[in-house]
N, C-alpha and C positions, 0 to 999 in steps of 0.2 A: 366713186368712179364706176367702172363697169362691174358686172357680176363676178363674184369670186369663183374659183374653180376652173379657170381657163386651161390650166395644165401646162404641158410642154416641158416637164422636168426631165423626161428621158428623150434623148435625141439619138437616133441610130442611123448609121450609114456614113460612108466616107465624105460625100459632098455635104451632107447635112451637118456633120460635126465640124468639118472645116469651116463652113459658113458660120456656125455658132461661135467658133473661136475668132474668126475674122471680124464679125459684126461687132463684138464687144459690148453688146447691149445688155447681156445678162451674165452674172457670175457663173462660171463653170466650176463645179465642185470637184469632179473626178472624170477622167477619161479612162475607160477600160479598152485595152487592145488585145486581140487574140494573139498569143505568142506564135512566132514562126510564120507570120504573115508577110505580105509583100512589102517592097520598098516604099510604096506610097503610104502605107500605114506607119512605117518607121518615120517618115517625114512628118506625118500628122502628129505622132507621139512627140517628136522633137519640137514641133511648133507649140504643142500644148505645154511642154516643159518650159520652153522659153517664155511663155506667158504666165508662168507660175502655177499652172494647173497640175495637180498630182496625176500621174499616169500609172495605172496598174496593168501589168501584163498578166493575162489569165489564159486558161485553156479554152479551146473552142466550146467545150461543153459548159464551162462556167459563163462564158459570154452569152451563149444561147439561153441560159437560165436568167440572165439579167435582161435580155431583150424582150420587148413586147411584140416584135414582128418576127417573122420566120427567116428573114434575110437581113441581119444587121451589118453585113459586109465587113465583119471583123472588128467593128468599133461601136461602142456605146458611150454616151456622155450623160452625166447627171448635172443639171443646171438649175438655177433659180427658176421658179415658174414664170411664165409669160405674164407681164403686168398688163391688164386690159386698160383701155382708155375709153373715154366717152365718145359717142358719135359727134357730139357738139365740138369736142376738141379736134377731132379729125376734120370736120367741116370748116372749122375756123382757120385751118392751115392754108396759106396762100397757094400752095402747090397741091391741094387736095385732089386725090384721085381715088375714088372709092369703088369697091366691088362688093355688092351685097349678095349673099348666098343664104339659102335656107334648105335644110334637109339633105345636104351633101353627105353621103355615108361612105362613099368609096374614096379612099385616100388617093388613088391614082387620078380620079376625076378632079379632085381638089388640086392636086399638083399640076395637072394640065391647065386648069383655070388660072392658077397663080402664075405659071410660066407665061401663058398667053397675055395676061394683064401686064406683066412686067415688061413685055416687049413694047407696050404702048406708052410707057413712061420712062423718064431718065432713071437709071439704076439708083441714083441717089435719092429719088423721091421717097421710096419706102412707105407706102400706104397700102394696106389691104388687110386681109383676114386669114385666119387659120382655124383649125378645129382643135378640140380637146385631144383627140386621138391622133391627129396627123400634124405634128409640128416638125417632122423630120425632113420635110422637103427643103431643098438647098437654100431657097430664098426666104423662108419663113422667119428666120432669125432677124431679118432686117425690117420686117413689116410690122406695123402697129395693128392691133385688132380691137374691135369693140364687140362686146358680147351681150 
């Protein structure tokens, strides 16, 4: 199938972790939540618990140590890696909608591209890409990628 090493094991940020849990495409091993944070993080932690995902409350400093970004928004999740698929498989889908990217290094640019592409298709379509370093965008847990 696709090349190994696609990544995506660490997902950071409120919307991204919520989407990871909601999409249900990958096993979520642990969710870490900064203690003493807002009500929406309490709801997110409760949702993870309802789904059988262990939740660890940690200090802000501990969460920052776990995070790969500077702004994890009080939550980090550890999940199974993204499973790549072949381009042939994506093209064979009757509802195929592909976005091909090369050399995108800025996660914000990638996020903008993904969000713009998503507005062009039905939300249930779920076809597109992500990168090794930026899987924390809110929609990337629903999209398939070829690497």
